[in-house]
Residue, then its C-alpha position, 0 to 999 in steps of 0.5 A: g500500500s501507500y505510505n501514510p505518515t504517523q500523525g504526530v509522535r507515537i511512542l512505544e515503551y518496551e522492557n527487556p530484562n535480558l539485555n543488560g549483561n552487567s546487572k543481574g535482575a536489572v530491567c532495561r526500559f526503552e522508549l521508541w519515538d516515531c517522528s513519522g518521516d514527515q517534516k510537518f512534525e518538525t516542531c516535535w523533534p526537540a522533544l525526541l532528541k532530548d536525552s536520546h541515546g540512539v537513532i534508528i532510521i527506517f527507509n524504503p530503499e526502492l524509493p530514490s527520494h528516501l535515499k536523499e531523505i535519510e541524509m537529512w535525517y542523519s544530519c539532523f538526528v545524529q550529526q547535529q546531536p552529540l551522538l556517535d555513528s555507532q548509535c545510529l542504525l539504518v534499516a532498509h525495509h523491503k515491503p512484502g512481495s518486493a524484489g528488493d536488492t539487499e546486496n547492491l544498495s550503495l549509500a553515499y558518504p557518510l551513510n555508508k559507514l553506518k550499520l545497515i540492516h535489511s528487513n522484510l518482516e514476512e521473510d525474516p522477522e527473527d533476523v530483524r529482531m536479533e539485529f534490533m537486540k544487538y543494536f540495543r545491547s550496543i546502546i546499553t554498553l555505551i550508556n554503561e561505559s559513559r556512566e562508569r567514566e562519569e563516576m570515575s571522574i567524580i571519584s578522582 
């Protein structure tokens, strides 16, 4: 079907007790904010960016306009924020029934240095879930390392 932007900002709250390897019994809480991919909701972006630890950019690789738009999203949500490239995940989402080429997608610099996964939820939902879990674990590791450095700087 056709793409319909999310109306405003949608938030999914998620808990997973198995992602935080450092603390037994600790539960990781995530908030996933959907900014809709439509610039008419740009006034909501500062709320999304405040205290964010990562960015997931989902796009349709079959639409040339999306390949240009992800450059703008990357610039706004990663480069202009204090986020590292490792805190950004690109997801090339292939619609069911599409003949998406997962091998020959070439992205321009600096997008080509980001982690890129291909998703097709009809064919490989478990692979997509595993990639998301790896991404979330990497974010947790960054947060824990940052906290440890902060604590050590206070102590010393």
